[in-house]
N, C-alpha and C positions, 0 to 999 in steps of 0.2 A: 249537704249545704242547708243552712237554716233558712226559715221562711223569710226572715229579714234580709239575709244575704242574697237570696234568690230575687227578692223584690228590687233590691238595689242594683243587681246585675241587669234585670230587665229594664229598669229606669235608665241605666247607663247606655244600654243598647239603643233604646228609643231616643235618648237625648242626642246620640250621634246621628240618628236619622233626621231629627228635627234640625239640628245645626247644619246638616249638609244641604238642606233645602234653601234655595235663594230667598233672601228676605227673612230667614228664621231669626227670631229674637233671642233664642237660647232657653235656658232653664230658669224657671221662677219658683222659689221656695216660699211656701206659706204655711202658717199654722192653722189648725182647724178653728173655724169661727171667724177667720179674717176674710178680707175681700181682695179681689184682683181685678185689674183693668186690662183687657186685651185690646190693643189698638191696631185695627186693620186698615191698611191704606193701599192705594194703587194709583198709578198715573194714567190709567186707561179710562175711557168712557164706558162704564159698565151699567147694566140695567138692574141687577140685584146681586145680593151677596148672601152666602151661608157661612156660618161658623160650625165646622165639623170637629168632632172629638173621636179619638181613637187612632191607633196605628193605621188602620185601613179606612179611616173616616166613616165608621159605621154608624155614628150617632150625629144627627143634625141638631145642634144646640139651638140655633136660631136661623130663620130665613127672613131677610129684610129687603124691601124695595126702596130703601133710603127715605122712608116716611113712616111716622108712628103707626098709622093704620095698616101698614103693610108688614108688620112684624109678626112672625109666627114662632113662638117659643115652645120647645119641647117640655113635656110635663115635669121632667126631673129638675128643671131649672125655673119652673114657673113660680113667681112670687119673690124670687131673689136675683133677678136679672134685670138690669136697666141698660137702655141703649140710647146713645147720642149719635146722631147721624149728621154728616155734612156731605159735600159733594165727593162721592167715592171714598169717604173716610168714615169709619164706624168705630166708636169707642164702646166696648161692651164691658159692663161692670157686673161681676158675679160676686154675690155676698154670701155670708154664712157657709164658707167652704167646708167640705167634709173630705174624708179620705177617698170617697167614691168619685170625687172630682179630679183625682190624679190622672194625668194622661196628656197626650199631645193634642193641641188645638190648632186647627188649620183655617186660615182665612182664604176663602174661595170666592172669587168674583165670577159672575156669569152674565152672558148676553146671548141673544138669539142671532144666528147667522141668517140674514135675509135670503141668501142664495139657496140654501138647502133646508132651512127651517130647523137646523140642529142647534143645540145649546153649546156654546164655547165656554169652557171653564178654565180659569187661570188662577194660580195661587198668588195672593198679594202679600205684602209685607206684614209682619206681626205674628206669624205662627210661633207658638211657644210650647214648651213642655212644662206643665204645671205639676208640682209635687206638693201635696198637702200632708203634713205630718201632725200626729196628735201632740207631739212634744217637739219643740223646735230644736232641742239639744239631742234628740234621739239619734239622728243621723250621725252627728259628730261623735257621740259616744260609741256608736257601732263602728265607725271608722277608726277611732282610737283603739278599740278592743282588737280590731283586725290588724292594726299596725303592731300592737303588742305581741299578737300571736305570730306575725311574720318575723319580728325580731327574735322571739324565742326559738322559732324553727331554724332561723339562720344561725343562731348561736349553737344550737344542738348539732346542726350539720357541720359547722366549722370545727367543733370539738371532736366529732366523730372522725372527720378527715385527718385532723392533727394526730389523734391517737393511732389511727391506722398507719400514718406515715412513721410514727415513732416505733410501733411494733414491727413494721416492715424493715426499718433500719436495723433494729436489734436482731431480727432473724437473719438478715444478710450478714451482719458482723459475726454472729455465732457460726454460721455455715462457713464463712471465710476462714475463721480461726481453726475450725475443725478440719478443714481441708489442708491447711498449712501443717497441722500437727500430724496428720496421717500420711503425708507425703514423705517418703524415705529417699534421701539423696543417695545415689550410687557411690560406693566407696572405691577409691582409686587404689589399685594394687601396684606397688612399686617393684619393678623387676630390674635385675642387673644383667645386662646383656654380656658383659665380660665374663662373669662367673659361668653363665650358661655355655659360652663358647669353650671355656676350659674344661668343663665337665664332659662336653662332647668329645674333646680331643683325647682325654684320658680313657674314655670308654673304647675308643678306637685302638 
């Protein structure tokens, strides 16, 4: 499998994971250099929010406490990320996208549990799978090439099956004709019972 095909397969698997999450917004396709806005929302009263990147949420893109001075942005997105916050609603604008930005982004809201002091984390609406391509037509061209290959394979398989059926039918007909020719029908010998009785009488 080619590198592009492998990448598309991984993206497809990840997209299924993202779409299965409650509140997932689906797949967003962007070209390199463009911008994307991720809108994280929740109906609960939360204390802070993080935007995590990666299938296992291994990268924390931003930590916000719903106020400008409470925003902590990771170095990879520093200088190209803007945040607009409302009550439990956060709009995150990521500019100058690169292929390295491809991946799932999770909106995670958190608050402290006063009873045990632990942090309760819940995923909010707005989680997306971002796919950044160097050329917007690249994916479509790859898909078209894959479709052409599938059609060619199907035609070859269909032709092979048809030829096999024809050869099988010809072999069956040849064996059938050969069997009919080699089969010898028994010849019926006609006897005259009257003459046999007369011969027996004369001999006596």
